[in-house]
Every structure is written in C-alpha cells, then in structure tokens.
C-alpha positions as CSV (number, residue, x, y, z in Angstrom):
1,M,-42.3,170.8,69.9
2,K,-45.1,169.5,67.9
3,N,-46.6,168.2,70.8
4,Q,-46.2,170.9,72.8
5,I,-47.9,173.2,70.5
6,I,-50.9,171.2,70.0
7,I,-51.0,171.3,73.9
8,I,-51.0,174.8,74.2
9,L,-53.6,175.4,71.1
10,L,-56.0,172.9,73.0
11,L,-55.7,174.8,76.2
12,V,-56.3,178.1,74.8
13,T,-59.3,177.0,72.6
14,A,-60.6,175.3,75.7
15,W,-60.6,178.4,77.6
16,A,-61.3,180.7,74.7
17,V,-64.3,178.9,73.5
18,P,-66.5,179.5,76.4
19,A,-65.5,183.2,76.8
20,V,-66.6,183.8,72.7
21,A,-69.9,181.8,73.3
22,Q,-70.7,184.2,76.3
23,G,-69.8,187.4,74.2
24,Q,-66.7,188.1,76.4
25,S,-63.0,186.9,77.4
26,N,-62.0,187.0,80.8
27,N,-58.3,186.4,80.0
28,P,-56.2,189.6,79.8
29,P,-53.9,190.3,76.6
30,A,-50.9,188.8,78.6
31,F,-52.7,185.5,78.7
32,H,-53.0,185.4,74.5
33,Q,-49.4,187.1,74.1
34,G,-47.7,184.8,76.5
35,A,-49.6,181.5,74.3
36,Q,-48.6,183.2,70.8
37,Q,-45.0,183.3,72.2
38,Y,-45.0,179.9,73.1
39,I,-46.4,178.6,70.1
40,N,-43.7,180.7,68.2
41,N,-41.2,178.6,69.8
42,Q,-40.0,181.7,72.2
43,T,-40.3,180.1,75.8
44,P,-38.5,182.8,77.8
45,Q,-40.4,185.5,76.3
46,A,-43.8,183.9,76.9
47,I,-42.8,182.8,80.8
48,A,-41.9,186.4,81.1
49,T,-45.2,187.8,79.9
50,L,-47.4,185.2,81.5
51,E,-45.5,186.4,85.2
52,Q,-45.7,190.0,84.4
53,G,-49.6,189.2,83.5
54,L,-49.7,187.4,87.0
55,K,-48.7,190.5,88.7
56,Q,-51.6,192.4,87.5
57,Y,-53.8,189.5,87.9
58,P,-52.1,187.3,90.5
59,N,-55.5,185.4,90.7
60,N,-56.2,184.5,86.7
61,R,-56.1,180.7,86.8
62,D,-56.1,180.5,83.2
63,M,-52.7,182.2,83.1
64,Q,-51.5,180.2,85.9
65,E,-52.1,177.0,84.5
66,L,-50.5,178.0,81.3
67,L,-47.6,179.1,82.9
68,K,-47.8,176.0,84.8
69,K,-47.5,173.6,81.6
70,I,-45.2,176.0,80.1
71,K,-42.7,175.5,82.6
72,E,-43.1,171.7,83.1
73,Q,-42.8,171.5,79.1
74,Q,-39.1,173.5,79.7
75,K,-38.1,171.4,82.6
76,K,-38.7,168.2,80.3
77,D,-37.0,169.9,77.2
78,Q,-33.8,171.0,79.2
79,Q,-34.0,167.5,81.1
80,K,-34.2,166.1,77.8
81,Q,-31.3,168.0,76.5
82,K,-29.3,167.4,79.3
83,D,-29.9,164.0,79.1
84,Q,-28.4,164.0,75.2
85,Q,-25.8,165.9,76.0
86,K,-24.7,163.4,78.5
87,Q,-25.3,160.6,75.7
88,D,-23.4,162.7,73.2
89,Q,-20.8,163.1,76.0
90,D,-20.4,159.5,77.3
91,K,-20.3,158.5,73.1
92,K,-17.7,160.8,72.5
93,Q,-15.7,159.5,75.5
94,Q,-16.5,156.0,74.2
95,D,-15.2,156.7,70.9
96,Q,-12.2,158.1,72.4
97,K,-11.6,154.9,74.5
98,D,-12.2,152.8,71.4
99,Q,-9.7,154.8,69.5
100,Q,-7.2,154.4,72.0
101,D,-7.5,150.9,72.4
102,Q,-7.5,150.2,68.5
103,N,-4.2,152.6,68.7
104,K,-2.5,150.3,71.1
105,Q,-4.0,146.9,69.6
106,D,-3.0,148.1,66.0
107,Q,0.9,149.0,67.9
108,K,1.0,145.5,69.1
109,D,-0.2,143.9,66.1
110,Q,2.7,145.8,64.4
111,Q,5.1,144.6,66.9
112,N,4.0,141.3,66.7
113,K,4.7,141.5,62.9
114,D,7.9,142.8,63.5
115,D,9.1,140.1,65.7
116,Q,7.6,137.5,63.4
117,K,9.5,138.9,60.6
118,Q,12.9,138.5,62.4
119,D,12.2,135.4,63.5
120,D,11.2,134.6,60.0
121,N,14.6,136.0,58.8
122,K,16.6,133.9,61.3
123,D,14.7,130.9,60.2
124,Q,15.5,131.4,56.7
125,N,19.3,132.0,57.4
126,K,19.4,128.9,59.4
127,D,17.6,127.2,56.5
128,Q,20.1,128.5,53.8
129,K,23.0,127.5,55.9
130,D,21.6,124.0,56.4
131,Q,20.8,124.1,52.5
132,Q,24.5,124.7,51.7
133,K,25.6,121.7,54.0
134,Q,23.5,119.6,52.4
135,D,24.1,120.8,48.8
136,Q,27.8,120.1,49.8
137,K,26.9,116.7,51.5
138,D,24.9,115.6,47.7
139,Q,27.7,116.9,45.7
140,G,29.8,114.5,47.6
141,K,27.5,111.8,46.9
142,D,26.8,112.6,43.3
143,Q,30.6,112.4,42.5
144,D,30.8,109.0,43.9
145,K,27.7,107.8,42.6
146,Q,28.6,109.4,39.2
147,G,31.9,107.2,39.4
148,K,30.3,103.9,40.0
149,Q,27.5,104.5,37.3
150,D,30.6,105.3,35.0
151,E,32.3,101.8,36.2
152,K,28.9,100.3,35.7
153,K,28.8,101.8,32.4
154,D,32.0,100.2,31.2
155,Q,31.1,97.1,32.2
156,K,27.6,97.3,30.8
157,G,29.5,98.4,27.3
158,E,31.2,95.3,27.3
159,Q,28.4,93.1,28.6
160,D,26.5,94.5,25.3
161,D,28.9,94.2,23.1
162,Q,28.8,90.3,24.0
163,Q,25.2,90.1,23.8
164,K,25.2,91.9,20.6
165,G,27.5,89.5,18.7
166,E,25.2,86.6,20.2
167,K,22.2,88.1,19.2
168,N,23.7,88.7,15.4
169,K,24.7,85.3,15.6
170,D,20.6,84.0,16.6
171,Q,19.5,86.2,13.9
172,K,21.9,85.0,11.1
173,D,20.5,81.6,12.1
174,Q,17.4,82.6,12.1
175,Q,17.6,84.0,8.8
176,E,19.0,81.2,7.2
177,Q,16.4,78.7,8.8
178,K,13.5,80.7,7.6
179,Q,15.6,80.9,3.9
180,G,15.7,76.9,4.4
181,E,11.9,76.8,5.3
182,K,10.8,79.2,2.4
183,D,12.8,77.2,-0.1
184,K,11.1,74.0,0.9
185,D,7.7,76.0,0.6
186,N,8.8,77.0,-2.8
187,K,9.7,73.5,-4.3
188,E,6.3,71.9,-2.5
189,K,4.5,74.5,-4.9
190,Q,6.5,73.9,-7.9
191,E,6.0,70.2,-7.3
192,Q,1.8,71.0,-6.9
193,L,2.0,72.9,-10.0
194,A,3.6,70.1,-11.8
195,A,0.9,67.7,-10.6
196,P,-2.0,67.1,-12.8
197,S,-5.4,69.2,-11.2
198,T,-8.4,67.4,-10.2
199,A,-9.9,68.7,-13.6
200,D,-7.5,67.1,-16.0
201,N,-7.9,63.5,-14.0
202,L,-11.9,64.0,-14.3
203,K,-10.9,64.7,-18.0
204,K,-8.6,61.9,-18.4
205,I,-12.0,59.3,-17.1
206,N,-14.6,61.5,-19.6
207,M,-16.4,62.6,-16.4
208,T,-17.7,66.3,-15.7
209,E,-17.1,67.9,-12.2
210,G,-21.1,67.9,-12.0
211,K,-21.3,64.4,-12.2
212,A,-18.5,63.9,-9.8
213,K,-20.2,66.0,-7.5
214,M,-23.7,63.7,-7.8
215,I,-21.5,60.2,-7.1
216,L,-20.0,62.0,-4.0
217,D,-23.3,63.2,-3.0
218,A,-25.0,59.7,-3.1
219,M,-22.0,58.0,-1.6
220,R,-22.3,60.2,1.4
221,N,-26.1,59.7,1.7
222,A,-26.0,56.0,1.3
223,E,-22.9,56.2,4.3
224,V,-25.5,58.3,6.7
225,Q,-28.1,55.9,5.7
226,Y,-26.0,52.7,6.7
227,L,-24.7,54.7,10.5
228,Q,-28.4,55.3,11.2
229,Q,-29.9,51.9,10.3
230,N,-26.5,50.5,12.3
231,K,-27.8,53.0,15.4
232,R,-31.5,51.7,15.4
233,K,-30.1,48.1,15.5
234,A,-27.9,48.8,18.7
235,T,-30.8,50.2,20.6
236,K,-33.4,47.9,19.8
237,K,-34.5,45.3,22.7
238,K,-33.5,41.9,22.4
239,D,-35.9,38.9,23.4
240,S,-34.9,37.4,25.8
241,S,-36.4,34.0,24.8
242,K,-34.7,33.6,21.3
243,P,-31.0,33.1,21.2
244,D,-28.4,35.5,20.2
245,W,-27.9,34.3,16.6
C-alpha cells in the first residue's frame, strides 16, 4: 500500500506542477478528490469519484490515467489477496492432513506398543515357568551334591585326624631336635667361656696386643714379598745356552 501511495503522489505531482507553473489547473475537483481518497486507502470511493468525474469530463486524460492506475493496482491487490487466501487454505488443508496422518501414526504406534506388551507378558510367563522347572531341577542336583559333599566331608575328617596325628608327631620330633641342638650350642658356648682368651694368652707371654699386631703385619708383608719374588722368577725368560740348573 505504501508503494501505491507513492505512485499516486508522483502522478498527482507530475500533473499538478505544470498547471501550477502556468497559474491554472486543467483537472476538475473530481481528479483531486479521487486521488486523495485513494491515498487514504478508500479505493472503491476513489474509483467511484473518478468514474463520476469522467462522465462530466470524458476526455480528461489525467483522470483516465489515474483511474487506470488505481484499477490495475486494485486488480493486483485482489489477486494477491486471492493468492494469500489460497495459500492459507492450502496450508490449513495440509495441516489437517498432517494432523490426520499423525493421529493414524499415533494409533499405529499405540497398537504396536500394546502388541509388544502382550508378547512381553507371554515371554515373561514362559520364562517364569522355565525358571520354576530349572529351579526344581537345580534343587534336586543340589541335594545330590550336598549328600556327596557330606560323604566327602566325613572322609576328609578322618584323613584330617590322621594327618593331624602325624603332624603332631613331626612337630614333637622337630622340637626335640631343636632342643638337642640348643643344648649343644649352650655347651659349646660354656666351653668357649671356660677357655682362656687371646688377651690372657698374650699376658702370659708378657706381650701386648699392639706388639702382637705389629708382628702379624710384618709376617704378612714378608709373605707377600716372597710370593711376588716367586712370580717374577717364574715369568723370567730362560737362557737356552745355559743348563737348567
């Protein structure tokens, strides 16, 4: 509608400016009144005013052009409105169809759920019966197993008593052996305590421990030197011109 008003204003301006410049207006009042009505969105009144004016001024070109523009625009608006109504109607029908399809799908889904629930109940009942049979079968096996376990338990009890007696005998033998070893160790310790110590022996020969240590070190050094000399003699090359002796 905004574009329509702009078009009419341009037309009115284009027609009115030359007339104002000449100091006169060739258009009758019906032209200006019809244009104003169209601008005010009074299209039917504008058409009626212009048609009435053309009856009085059938050769007025300005009113003819304005009436033509208004009717063309009215036709476009009516077609646009018609198209919009058709779109609205099509959309409404499509929405109804979609809703119907959705309702059918919901009913179908619900039916499938009900069928699945019935199948699940059947399977559950069958599983319960199978479980009861299996429980009875397992109970019979458990009773047989328990009887065998009791029998094995009695046998094991006798074996345990026998093994326990042997174990007690072994433990007693081990304790007696340990006690004998312990008595032997105590006897050896007592003999060692009764024997004179190294310090006592040194004291008897009037020698201090420091002097004894010096003598031992000197003996070790002499032994080392002796071994090194023998090693050098063994590795020295023999003169073939001389006899072995």
